[in-house]
C-alpha positions as CSV (number, residue, x, y, z in Angstrom):
1,M,-54.4,-45.4,-25.3
2,S,-52.6,-42.0,-25.9
3,Y,-53.8,-38.9,-24.1
4,L,-53.7,-35.2,-25.1
5,G,-50.2,-33.8,-24.8
6,E,-48.6,-37.2,-24.5
7,S,-45.3,-36.0,-26.1
8,L,-45.8,-32.2,-26.4
9,I,-45.9,-31.4,-22.7
10,P,-43.1,-33.8,-21.6
11,L,-41.0,-32.0,-24.2
12,I,-41.6,-28.6,-22.6
13,N,-41.0,-30.1,-19.2
14,R,-37.6,-31.3,-20.4
15,L,-36.8,-27.9,-21.8
16,Q,-37.7,-26.3,-18.5
17,D,-35.4,-28.7,-16.6
18,I,-32.6,-27.8,-18.9
19,F,-33.1,-24.0,-18.8
20,S,-33.4,-24.0,-15.1
21,Q,-29.7,-25.2,-14.8
22,V,-28.1,-22.9,-17.2
23,T,-26.8,-19.4,-16.6
24,V,-29.1,-16.6,-15.6
25,D,-28.6,-14.7,-18.9
26,L,-30.0,-17.7,-20.9
27,K,-33.8,-17.9,-20.0
28,L,-36.8,-18.7,-22.0
29,T,-40.3,-18.4,-20.6
30,L,-41.9,-21.7,-21.5
31,P,-45.8,-22.4,-21.5
32,Q,-46.9,-23.4,-18.0
33,V,-49.8,-22.8,-15.6
34,A,-49.2,-20.3,-12.8
35,V,-51.4,-20.8,-9.6
36,I,-52.1,-17.6,-7.8
37,G,-54.3,-16.5,-5.0
38,S,-54.4,-15.0,-1.5
39,Q,-53.1,-16.8,1.6
40,S,-55.4,-19.6,2.5
41,S,-57.5,-19.2,-0.6
42,G,-57.3,-23.0,-1.2
43,K,-54.3,-23.0,-3.8
44,S,-52.5,-25.9,-2.1
45,S,-55.8,-28.0,-1.7
46,V,-56.5,-27.5,-5.4
47,L,-53.0,-28.8,-6.3
48,E,-53.3,-31.8,-4.1
49,S,-56.7,-32.6,-5.5
50,L,-55.2,-32.5,-9.0
51,V,-52.5,-34.9,-7.9
52,G,-54.8,-37.0,-5.8
53,R,-52.2,-37.1,-2.9
54,D,-51.2,-35.2,0.3
55,F,-47.7,-33.8,-0.3
56,L,-47.7,-30.1,0.4
57,P,-46.7,-28.5,3.7
58,R,-49.6,-27.1,5.6
59,G,-50.0,-24.5,8.4
60,S,-52.0,-21.5,9.7
61,D,-49.4,-19.0,8.4
62,I,-47.8,-18.5,5.1
63,V,-46.7,-22.0,3.8
64,T,-45.7,-21.6,0.2
65,R,-42.6,-19.5,0.6
66,R,-40.9,-20.5,-2.6
67,P,-42.3,-21.1,-6.0
68,L,-43.0,-24.7,-6.6
69,V,-42.6,-25.9,-10.2
70,L,-44.9,-29.0,-10.3
71,Q,-44.6,-31.2,-13.3
72,L,-47.3,-33.9,-13.5
73,V,-46.5,-36.8,-15.8
74,K,-49.2,-39.4,-16.6
75,I,-47.8,-43.0,-16.6
76,S,-49.3,-46.5,-17.2
77,S,-51.3,-48.0,-14.4
78,E,-49.1,-51.0,-14.7
79,S,-45.8,-49.3,-13.9
80,Q,-43.9,-50.0,-10.7
81,P,-43.9,-48.2,-8.5
82,A,-47.3,-47.0,-9.0
83,E,-46.6,-43.4,-8.1
84,W,-43.4,-41.4,-7.3
85,G,-41.9,-38.1,-7.1
86,E,-38.4,-36.6,-8.1
87,F,-36.8,-33.3,-7.1
88,L,-34.4,-31.7,-9.5
89,H,-32.1,-30.6,-6.7
90,V,-31.6,-34.3,-5.6
91,P,-31.2,-36.1,-8.9
92,G,-31.5,-39.8,-9.0
93,K,-33.5,-40.0,-5.8
94,V,-37.1,-41.5,-6.0
95,F,-39.7,-40.6,-3.3
96,T,-42.5,-43.1,-3.2
97,D,-43.7,-41.9,0.2
98,F,-45.5,-38.6,-0.4
99,S,-45.1,-37.6,3.2
100,L,-41.3,-37.5,2.6
101,I,-42.0,-35.3,-0.5
102,R,-43.7,-32.9,1.9
103,Q,-40.7,-33.0,4.3
104,E,-38.3,-32.4,1.4
105,I,-40.3,-29.4,0.3
106,Q,-40.2,-27.9,3.8
107,A,-36.5,-28.7,4.3
108,E,-35.5,-27.3,0.9
109,T,-37.7,-24.1,1.6
110,D,-36.0,-23.7,5.0
111,R,-32.6,-24.1,3.6
112,V,-33.0,-21.1,1.3
113,T,-35.4,-18.8,3.2
114,G,-34.7,-19.9,6.9
115,T,-37.4,-21.2,9.3
116,N,-39.0,-17.9,10.2
117,K,-41.5,-17.3,7.3
118,N,-39.3,-15.4,4.8
119,V,-39.8,-15.9,1.1
120,S,-37.5,-16.4,-1.9
121,D,-38.0,-16.3,-5.7
122,K,-35.8,-19.3,-6.2
123,P,-38.1,-22.2,-7.4
124,I,-38.3,-25.8,-6.2
125,R,-38.8,-28.2,-9.1
126,L,-40.8,-31.3,-8.4
127,K,-41.8,-34.0,-10.9
128,I,-44.7,-36.4,-10.0
129,Y,-45.4,-39.6,-12.0
130,S,-48.8,-41.1,-11.5
131,P,-51.5,-42.9,-13.6
132,H,-54.1,-40.7,-11.9
133,V,-53.0,-37.3,-13.2
134,L,-53.1,-35.6,-16.6
135,T,-49.7,-34.3,-17.9
136,M,-49.3,-30.6,-17.2
137,T,-47.0,-28.1,-15.6
138,L,-48.2,-26.0,-12.7
139,V,-46.3,-23.3,-10.6
140,D,-47.6,-22.9,-7.1
141,L,-46.6,-19.3,-6.1
142,P,-46.7,-17.7,-2.6
143,G,-50.1,-16.4,-1.5
144,M,-50.6,-12.7,-1.1
145,T,-50.4,-11.5,2.5
146,K,-50.9,-8.1,4.1
147,V,-49.1,-8.2,7.5
148,P,-45.4,-9.4,7.9
149,V,-44.8,-12.3,10.3
150,G,-41.6,-13.7,11.7
151,D,-38.5,-12.2,9.9
152,Q,-40.4,-11.1,7.0
153,P,-39.6,-7.6,5.8
154,S,-42.1,-4.8,6.2
155,N,-42.6,-4.7,2.4
156,I,-43.5,-8.4,2.2
157,E,-46.7,-7.6,0.3
158,A,-44.9,-5.7,-2.3
159,R,-42.2,-8.3,-2.7
160,I,-44.7,-11.1,-3.1
161,R,-46.7,-9.1,-5.5
162,E,-43.6,-8.4,-7.6
163,L,-42.7,-12.2,-7.5
164,V,-46.1,-13.2,-8.7
165,L,-46.1,-10.5,-11.5
166,D,-42.7,-11.8,-12.8
167,H,-44.1,-15.3,-13.1
168,I,-47.5,-14.4,-14.7
169,G,-46.2,-11.5,-16.9
170,P,-44.9,-13.4,-19.9
171,P,-47.7,-14.2,-22.5
172,S,-46.6,-17.9,-22.5
173,V,-48.0,-18.4,-19.0
174,I,-51.6,-19.4,-18.3
175,I,-52.9,-17.9,-15.1
176,L,-54.9,-20.0,-12.7
177,A,-56.6,-17.5,-10.4
178,V,-57.9,-19.2,-7.2
179,S,-60.5,-17.2,-5.2
180,P,-62.6,-18.3,-2.2
181,A,-66.4,-18.3,-3.0
182,N,-67.2,-17.0,0.6
183,A,-65.5,-13.6,-0.3
184,D,-66.6,-11.0,-2.8
185,L,-65.0,-11.9,-6.1
186,A,-64.6,-8.2,-7.0
187,N,-62.0,-8.0,-4.1
188,S,-60.1,-11.1,-5.2
189,D,-56.3,-10.6,-5.1
190,A,-55.8,-13.2,-7.7
191,L,-58.1,-11.6,-10.3
192,Q,-56.7,-8.1,-9.6
193,L,-53.1,-9.4,-10.3
194,A,-54.2,-11.3,-13.3
195,R,-55.9,-8.2,-14.8
196,M,-52.6,-6.1,-14.3
197,V,-50.9,-8.4,-16.9
198,D,-53.9,-9.9,-18.8
199,P,-56.6,-7.1,-18.8
200,E,-58.7,-8.9,-21.4
201,G,-58.7,-12.2,-19.6
202,E,-57.4,-14.1,-22.6
203,R,-55.2,-16.3,-20.6
204,T,-56.7,-16.4,-17.2
205,I,-59.0,-19.2,-15.9
206,G,-60.6,-18.7,-12.6
207,V,-61.1,-21.4,-9.9
208,V,-63.7,-20.8,-7.1
209,T,-63.1,-22.8,-4.0
210,K,-65.0,-23.2,-0.7
211,L,-68.4,-23.5,-2.4
212,D,-69.5,-25.8,0.4
213,I,-69.2,-23.0,3.1
214,M,-71.1,-20.2,1.3
215,D,-74.0,-18.5,3.1
216,R,-77.3,-20.4,3.0
217,G,-79.5,-19.3,0.0
218,T,-76.4,-18.2,-2.1
219,S,-74.5,-20.0,-4.8
220,A,-71.7,-19.4,-7.3
221,A,-73.7,-20.5,-10.3
222,R,-73.7,-16.9,-11.8
223,I,-69.9,-16.8,-11.4
224,L,-69.4,-20.2,-12.9
225,S,-71.6,-19.2,-15.8
226,N,-69.1,-16.3,-16.4
227,Q,-71.7,-13.6,-15.9
228,H,-70.2,-11.9,-12.8
229,I,-66.7,-11.0,-13.8
230,P,-66.2,-12.5,-17.3
231,L,-63.0,-14.4,-18.3
232,Q,-62.4,-15.8,-21.8
233,L,-61.4,-19.1,-20.3
234,G,-64.2,-19.1,-17.7
235,Y,-64.4,-20.5,-14.3
236,I,-64.3,-23.8,-12.6
237,G,-65.8,-24.6,-9.2
238,V,-64.3,-27.1,-6.8
239,V,-64.9,-28.4,-3.3
240,N,-61.8,-29.2,-1.4
241,R,-61.3,-31.0,1.8
242,C,-62.1,-28.9,5.0
243,Q,-59.6,-28.6,7.9
244,E,-61.3,-31.4,9.8
245,D,-61.0,-33.7,6.8
246,I,-57.3,-33.0,6.5
247,V,-56.7,-33.7,10.3
248,Q,-58.6,-36.9,10.0
249,A,-56.5,-37.7,6.9
250,K,-59.5,-38.2,4.6
251,D,-58.7,-40.0,1.5
252,M,-58.6,-38.0,-1.8
253,A,-60.8,-40.5,-3.5
254,E,-63.5,-40.1,-0.8
255,A,-62.9,-36.4,-1.2
256,R,-63.7,-36.4,-4.8
257,K,-66.8,-38.6,-4.3
258,A,-68.0,-36.1,-1.6
259,E,-67.5,-33.3,-4.2
260,E,-69.5,-35.1,-6.8
261,V,-72.3,-35.7,-4.3
262,F,-72.2,-32.0,-3.4
263,F,-72.7,-30.8,-7.0
264,S,-75.2,-33.5,-7.8
265,S,-77.4,-32.6,-4.9
266,R,-77.4,-28.9,-5.7
267,P,-79.9,-28.0,-8.4
268,E,-78.3,-24.6,-9.0
269,Y,-75.2,-26.1,-10.3
270,R,-76.8,-28.6,-12.8
271,E,-76.7,-26.0,-15.7
272,V,-73.0,-25.5,-15.0
273,A,-72.1,-29.1,-14.3
274,S,-69.2,-29.0,-16.9
275,Q,-67.7,-26.1,-14.8
276,C,-67.7,-28.1,-11.7
277,G,-65.3,-30.4,-10.0
278,I,-61.6,-31.3,-9.9
279,A,-61.8,-33.8,-12.7
280,N,-63.2,-31.1,-15.0
281,L,-60.5,-28.6,-13.9
282,A,-57.8,-31.2,-14.7
283,R,-59.2,-31.9,-18.2
284,R,-59.6,-28.1,-18.9
285,L,-56.0,-27.3,-17.8
286,N,-54.6,-30.1,-19.8
287,T,-56.4,-29.1,-22.9
288,L,-55.7,-25.3,-22.5
289,L,-51.9,-26.1,-21.9
290,V,-51.6,-28.3,-25.0
291,E,-53.4,-25.6,-27.2
292,H,-51.2,-22.9,-25.7
293,I,-48.1,-24.9,-26.4
294,R,-49.1,-25.5,-30.0
295,A,-49.9,-21.8,-30.4
296,M,-46.5,-20.9,-28.9
297,L,-44.5,-23.4,-30.7
298,P,-43.3,-21.3,-33.8
299,D,-42.2,-18.4,-31.6
300,L,-40.5,-20.7,-29.2
301,R,-38.7,-22.5,-31.8
302,H,-37.6,-19.3,-33.4
303,A,-36.4,-18.0,-29.9
304,I,-34.5,-21.3,-29.2
305,H,-32.9,-21.1,-32.6
306,N,-31.7,-17.5,-32.2
307,T,-30.5,-18.2,-28.6
308,L,-28.5,-21.3,-29.9
309,E,-27.0,-19.3,-32.8
310,A,-25.9,-16.5,-30.4
311,R,-24.3,-19.2,-28.0
312,M,-22.5,-20.8,-30.9
313,Q,-21.1,-17.5,-32.0
314,E,-20.0,-16.9,-28.6
315,L,-18.4,-20.3,-28.3
316,H,-16.7,-19.8,-31.7
317,A,-15.3,-16.4,-30.3
318,L,-13.8,-18.0,-27.3
319,G,-11.5,-20.1,-29.5
320,E,-10.0,-23.4,-29.0
321,P,-10.0,-25.2,-25.6
322,M,-7.2,-24.7,-23.2
323,P,-4.0,-26.3,-24.4
324,T,-3.7,-28.5,-21.4
325,D,-6.1,-30.2,-18.9
326,S,-3.5,-30.7,-16.1
327,K,-3.5,-28.4,-13.0
328,S,0.1,-27.5,-13.6
329,G,-0.4,-26.7,-17.2
330,R,-3.4,-24.5,-16.4
331,G,-1.4,-22.6,-13.8
332,A,1.5,-22.0,-16.3
333,F,-1.0,-20.8,-18.9
334,L,-2.5,-18.4,-16.4
335,L,0.8,-17.2,-15.3
336,Q,1.7,-16.5,-19.0
337,L,-1.5,-14.4,-19.5
338,L,-0.8,-12.3,-16.3
339,C,2.8,-11.8,-17.4
340,E,1.7,-10.6,-20.8
341,Y,-0.9,-8.3,-19.1
342,S,1.8,-6.9,-16.9
343,E,4.2,-6.3,-19.9
344,R,1.4,-4.6,-22.0
345,F,0.5,-2.3,-19.1
346,A,4.3,-1.3,-18.6
347,A,4.6,-0.8,-22.4
348,M,1.7,1.6,-22.6
349,L,3.1,3.6,-19.7
350,E,6.6,3.7,-21.3
351,G,5.4,4.4,-24.8
352,R,6.6,1.0,-26.0
353,H,3.2,-0.4,-27.1
354,Q,3.0,-1.6,-30.7
355,D,-0.4,0.0,-31.3
356,L,0.5,3.6,-30.6
357,S,-2.3,6.0,-31.6
358,T,-1.7,8.6,-34.2
359,K,-4.9,10.5,-33.4
360,R,-4.7,11.3,-29.7
361,L,-2.4,10.9,-26.7
362,S,-2.7,7.8,-24.7
363,G,-1.0,5.8,-22.0
364,G,2.0,7.4,-20.4
365,A,1.8,10.3,-22.7
366,R,-1.5,11.1,-21.6
367,I,-0.5,11.0,-18.0
368,R,2.6,13.3,-18.7
369,A,0.2,15.8,-20.4
370,V,-2.1,15.8,-17.4
371,F,0.8,16.8,-15.1
372,N,2.7,19.1,-17.5
373,E,-0.2,20.9,-19.2
374,V,-3.5,20.4,-17.4
375,F,-2.3,20.7,-13.8
376,A,0.4,23.3,-14.5
377,R,-2.2,25.5,-16.3
378,A,-4.6,25.1,-13.4
379,I,-1.7,26.2,-11.0
380,R,-0.9,29.2,-13.2
381,E,-4.5,30.3,-13.3
382,I,-4.8,30.6,-9.6
383,A,-5.1,34.3,-8.6
384,P,-4.0,34.4,-4.9
385,M,-4.9,38.1,-4.6
386,K,-8.2,37.8,-6.5
387,D,-10.4,38.3,-3.4
388,V,-7.8,40.3,-1.3
389,S,-8.4,44.1,-1.9
390,D,-6.5,46.9,-0.2
391,D,-9.5,47.5,2.0
392,A,-9.6,43.8,3.0
393,I,-5.8,43.9,3.9
394,L,-6.3,47.1,5.9
395,T,-9.3,45.6,7.8
396,V,-7.3,42.4,8.6
397,I,-4.4,44.5,9.9
398,K,-6.6,46.6,12.1
399,N,-8.4,43.4,13.4
400,G,-4.9,41.9,14.2
401,A,-4.0,45.0,16.3
402,G,-6.9,44.4,18.6
403,V,-7.7,47.0,21.2
404,A,-4.0,48.0,21.8
405,G,-3.1,48.9,18.3
406,N,0.5,48.7,17.0
407,L,3.2,50.6,15.4
408,I,4.4,48.1,12.8
409,V,2.4,45.7,10.6
410,P,1.7,42.5,12.7
411,H,2.4,39.0,11.1
412,E,-0.8,37.3,12.0
413,P,-2.9,39.1,9.4
414,F,-0.2,38.3,6.8
415,E,-0.2,34.6,7.6
416,L,-4.0,34.5,7.5
417,L,-4.2,35.9,4.1
418,V,-1.3,33.6,2.9
419,R,-3.0,30.5,4.3
420,R,-6.2,31.3,2.3
421,S,-4.1,31.5,-0.9
422,V,-2.3,28.3,0.0
423,M,-5.6,26.3,0.3
424,A,-6.4,27.3,-3.3
425,L,-3.8,24.7,-4.4
426,L,-5.9,21.8,-3.2
427,P,-8.7,21.7,-5.7
428,P,-6.5,21.4,-8.8
429,A,-4.2,19.0,-7.1
430,L,-7.1,16.7,-6.3
431,A,-8.4,17.1,-9.8
432,C,-5.1,16.0,-11.2
433,K,-5.2,12.9,-8.9
434,E,-8.7,12.0,-10.3
435,A,-7.5,12.5,-13.9
436,I,-4.4,10.3,-13.4
437,Y,-6.8,7.6,-11.7
438,S,-9.1,7.6,-14.7
439,E,-6.1,7.3,-17.1
440,L,-4.7,4.4,-15.2
441,L,-8.2,2.7,-15.4
442,A,-8.2,3.2,-19.3
443,I,-4.7,1.9,-19.6
444,A,-5.7,-1.3,-17.4
445,E,-8.6,-1.9,-19.7
446,Q,-6.6,-1.5,-22.9
447,A,-3.7,-3.7,-21.7
448,C,-5.8,-6.8,-21.4
449,P,-4.5,-9.3,-23.9
450,A,-6.8,-10.6,-26.6
451,E,-6.3,-14.1,-25.4
452,A,-7.9,-13.3,-22.2
453,G,-11.3,-12.7,-24.1
454,R,-11.5,-16.5,-24.3
455,F,-12.1,-16.7,-20.8
456,P,-14.8,-14.2,-19.7
457,G,-14.7,-15.2,-16.1
458,L,-11.0,-14.7,-15.9
459,Q,-11.3,-11.3,-17.8
460,R,-13.9,-10.1,-15.3
461,Q,-11.9,-11.2,-12.3
462,L,-8.7,-9.6,-13.7
463,A,-10.6,-6.4,-14.3
464,V,-12.0,-6.4,-10.8
465,S,-8.5,-7.2,-9.2
466,V,-6.8,-4.4,-11.1
467,L,-9.5,-2.0,-10.3
468,E,-9.2,-2.8,-6.7
469,F,-5.4,-2.4,-6.9
470,I,-5.5,1.0,-8.6
471,R,-8.4,2.1,-6.2
472,S,-6.2,0.9,-3.2
473,G,-3.6,3.8,-4.2
474,A,-6.1,6.4,-4.8
475,D,-7.0,7.2,-1.2
476,P,-3.4,7.2,0.1
477,A,-2.5,9.5,-2.8
478,E,-5.4,11.9,-1.8
479,R,-4.1,11.8,1.8
480,M,-0.6,12.6,0.7
481,I,-1.8,15.5,-1.4
482,G,-3.8,16.8,1.6
483,S,-0.8,16.4,3.9
484,L,1.6,18.4,1.6
485,I,-1.0,21.2,1.3
486,E,-1.4,21.2,5.1
487,C,2.3,21.4,5.6
488,E,2.5,24.5,3.4
489,H,-0.6,25.9,5.3
490,D,0.7,25.3,8.7
491,F,4.2,26.7,8.3
492,I,4.8,30.0,6.4
493,N,8.5,30.1,5.5
494,C,9.6,33.8,5.9
495,D,13.3,32.9,5.5
496,H,13.1,31.8,1.9
497,P,15.4,33.7,-0.4
498,E,12.6,34.9,-2.6
499,F,10.5,36.1,0.3
500,I,10.7,39.9,0.8
501,G,9.8,40.1,4.4
502,G,8.9,43.1,6.5
503,R,12.4,44.7,6.6
504,G,12.8,44.1,2.9
505,A,9.5,45.6,2.1
506,I,10.4,48.8,4.2
507,R,13.8,48.9,2.6
508,A,12.2,48.7,-0.8
509,V,9.8,51.5,0.0
510,M,12.6,53.6,1.4
511,Q,14.7,53.0,-1.8
512,D,11.7,53.8,-3.9
513,R,11.2,57.1,-2.1
514,A,14.9,58.0,-2.3
515,L,15.0,57.2,-6.0
516,R,12.0,59.4,-6.5
517,A,13.6,62.3,-4.4
518,T,16.8,62.0,-6.4
519,Q,15.0,62.0,-9.6
520,G,13.0,65.1,-8.5
521,A,16.2,67.0,-7.4
522,A,17.9,66.2,-10.6
523,R,14.9,67.5,-12.7
524,A,14.8,70.7,-10.5
525,K,18.6,71.3,-11.1
526,D,18.3,70.8,-14.8
527,G,15.3,73.3,-14.9
528,A,17.3,75.9,-13.0
529,E,20.3,75.7,-15.2
530,A,18.2,76.1,-18.3
531,T,16.6,79.2,-16.8
532,G,20.0,80.9,-16.0
533,K,21.4,80.3,-19.4
534,D,18.5,81.4,-21.6
535,G,16.5,83.7,-19.3
536,P,16.2,87.6,-19.5
537,N,19.0,90.0,-18.4
538,F,17.8,92.5,-15.7
539,S,21.1,94.4,-15.2
540,A,21.3,98.4,-15.7
541,P,22.4,99.5,-19.1
542,A,25.7,101.2,-19.6
543,G,25.3,105.0,-19.9
544,G,27.3,107.5,-21.3
């Protein structure tokens, strides 16, 4: 006899297994049921009741520290072995002892998160085959916690909240919100998180646990009848094993009988009998998941088709496979690519590249323009005397004389002013270095051979290696520039032929004064001669 979802849910499970092993950038969110709730709300007990076996780790602190993707597969009761489990991370190994499944979950959790209560978003994928289950896919997520324990970070609550929201956010996910009946439902962490991504409650089903330990005279009938905090998918009430039952290893079949006795003996739950018990929860989840898959199938098929087309186009762009499968052949092919890259890089620097641009400078020409035009213009635009006025010079000279005063101009104020001007060379020199660095990176990107595009991994690694190589020269270049400027700053060469010096300056002043005196005397002499030649005659007239 076939059951609901006999072929549909296993197909989705198969797709989940496939997509879980492909690259991170190829992910499709497939229909599944995500189980959320606060720590110790009874999530693990609900899952074990659905399976009918003890297989999950237990403890007083946080136990679920990695998402557990649990795929339940209904099989014939005549199959051998009768029940077993398989992990995706240990393919081919069959676990018929469910205590070993618990140990493997714990070991795989500790392998990724450590043994001191840390959490991870990397899922564990477990598939359980049993004639006592209904086919469905459940994801057990870490329970919400408030206080960090062990080596958990201080923001553990925010991290778990983000992890849960990432899993329940997609519309293809049915949310199974587990809340204990002995706490106010309005404060339920599970319902609060569910409302953040499903405010209308369209894909959220509530599970109320611990009905058997509610205060006397109270019941959850109003909650189960969907009158308290309504959800479109309603609520299911369950009674799990208590801690004493777990310690005494009470059988799951006995626990289900005890649950049936509990609900049948409580008159307040008779009107909501269809909303009570693990069996009703299993049927409800199976039906919801199948209906949800059917509703999502058109969009899912469209998404898979588009993704497949994109991957085929990418595969076509990568070209034919490598020309050889041998290790030496691959090495020779790689060496050929690297040599071609080196040749293209050198050609772009020297102007021998075949694809020379006619619109703008590039390659070595651009680097030459940075030195000869950009840097040279920046140096010419430096105004060394911009902020040095006559008053400032006079003040520095007076300060350099100190209390004793001096008869000639001291050299210390001169060197102080000169050093300030020398340091003005540093900013344009460093800017030139940055411009050359950027141009080298641009050349490195353009020099990559088209053949390397067939190997994205090699292309990325080549880009990273070249970037690191160019970057390794940037810091030494900056230190060298700084050292050159410091040399000029620390030693002022007064013996340079073009340097006037103090005596030269005085000589120039004296020569200027002598020139001016000579020019003044010449002008005076010329004026006197002109006056004697053309002036009035004051001698006595001749008489007779």
